[in-house]
Every structure is written in structure tokens, then in C-alpha cells.
C-alpha atoms as one frame of an Amber mdcrd trajectory, in Angstrom:
protein
   1.852 -12.498 -11.800   1.478  -8.764 -11.656   4.572  -6.628 -11.173   4.046
  -3.912  -8.570   6.466  -1.012  -8.282   6.550   0.927  -5.037   8.099   4.306
  -4.387   8.125   7.095  -1.854   9.739   5.534   1.181  12.663   6.997   3.061
  13.516   8.873   6.209  11.094  11.219   7.927  11.113  13.060  11.201   8.302
  12.553  13.693   5.306  14.644  12.744   6.159  14.793   9.062   4.137  13.401
   6.185   4.994  10.945   3.447   3.241   9.463   0.438   3.847   5.969  -0.837
   2.941   5.048  -4.388   2.377   1.666  -5.951   1.835   1.167  -9.650   0.936
  -2.029 -11.408   2.892  -2.619 -14.582   0.047  -4.793 -15.838  -3.357  -3.494
 -16.784  -5.985  -4.593 -14.317  -9.246  -5.948 -15.656 -10.892  -6.457 -12.288
  -9.453  -5.342  -8.975 -10.700  -7.229  -5.943  -8.489  -5.597  -3.358  -5.473
  -3.308  -3.432  -3.673  -1.929  -0.475  -0.732  -1.613   1.870   0.784  -3.804
   4.538   3.784  -3.219   6.749   6.272  -5.387   8.544   8.901  -4.872  11.214
  11.683  -7.346  12.076  10.423 -10.338  13.971   6.777  -9.508  13.430   4.149
 -10.667  10.987   3.143  -8.513   8.097   0.059  -6.516   9.038  -2.527  -4.707
   6.994  -2.414  -0.918   7.007  -5.104   0.072   4.533  -6.988  -1.404   1.595
  -9.452  -0.463  -1.070 -12.067  -3.058  -1.880 -13.571  -3.891  -5.276 -16.312
  -1.370  -4.693 -13.752   1.387  -4.237 -14.334   1.754  -0.517 -11.194   2.545
   1.499 -10.519   0.729   4.731  -7.847   1.931   7.147  -6.834   0.037  10.237
  -8.614   1.585  13.211  -5.415   2.516  15.013  -4.205   4.508  11.988  -7.417
   6.310  11.110  -6.996  10.045  11.160  -3.319   9.819  10.215  -3.211   7.445
   7.248  -5.388   7.453   4.163  -5.482   5.392   0.986  -6.560   6.358  -2.486
  -6.593   4.773  -5.918  -6.179   5.959  -9.482  -7.761   3.303 -11.643  -6.581
   4.939 -14.851  -2.969   4.579 -13.698  -3.415   1.205 -11.970  -2.001   2.927
  -8.901  -2.684   3.059  -5.207  -1.350   5.634  -2.782  -0.840   5.704   0.951
  -0.734   9.124   2.570   0.824   9.074   6.002   0.602  12.114   8.246   1.891
  12.898  11.713   4.387  10.074  11.396   5.630   8.392  14.541   8.718   6.299
  15.214   6.458   3.269  15.595   5.428   3.689  11.959   8.932   2.602  10.984
   8.598  -0.531   8.881   8.906  -1.965   5.418   5.717  -1.150   3.571   4.413
  -3.560   0.953   1.865  -3.010  -1.758  -0.635  -5.820  -2.291  -2.983  -6.517
  -5.167  -5.623  -9.168  -5.746  -6.916  -8.869  -9.272  -7.738 -10.439 -12.589
  -5.708  -9.061 -15.457  -7.564 -10.528 -18.412 -10.762 -12.327 -19.346 -10.407
 -15.971 -18.417  -7.238 -15.371 -16.406  -7.012 -16.658 -12.876  -7.053 -14.276
  -9.968  -3.526 -13.215  -9.054  -2.259 -12.227  -5.637   0.808 -10.012  -5.941
   3.202  -8.203  -3.638   5.552  -5.335  -4.269   9.192  -5.522  -3.307   8.676
  -3.340  -0.238   9.807   0.160   0.582  11.480   1.137   3.831   9.938   3.912
   5.893  12.008   5.152   8.811  10.687   7.728  11.235  13.388   9.138  13.436
  14.647  12.438  14.751
């Protein structure tokens, strides 16, 4: 199991920007997918943005233009840049990683502990 450490959440006012960071404490041999999900009380966790094994970013259609995702393979890190934040962006944001960490190892599916993002005036 890979340990993912998230940071960057907190309180923002509508219209502000915020960056979330997620770093894997384990070296990644092969990344299949790494990205961000979010969840609000009473709702299912939903995908926000992901980067596939080819390095192509995918952002949910409704968030395109405001959210972007990037990866730093050297740091085993993925970032979520959120701009023009809205109150409806308030949620717990989770980092997700599907990867193989060593030759012969099974593919692991890991989640971060979650970081709260609150958008409010």
C-alpha cells in the first residue's frame, strides 16, 4: 500500500485560487493513473481530474477552465490547481493513485487521507 500525503486545503473566498498537493512516500515504478476526487456529505466520491499512464491530463468537463492537474514524476507528486473557486467546490478532496511500486509487485490502489477545501465568504 502506498502512503499518499495531501496538503494545501483550507478556507478560500469565492473567486480565489488554491493548489492541492499530493506526494507519494513510496517510489513509483509504473503509474497507471493518479488524480483527485472530491466528496461532500451524503454524496458519493466523484472524480475531479486524473492523469493517465501516458501523462495525459483529464479534467471533468464541468470543471474545465477552472481546474487543472499536473504531475511531477521526479517527486512522485500530483497537483490540483483550482481557480475561480465557488462555494459548490467545498468538499473533502482525496488523492488517488493506481500504480506498481516494484518489479513483480501487484498493482496497488491507494487513497490519501483527504484534505478539506471550504469556499465561503
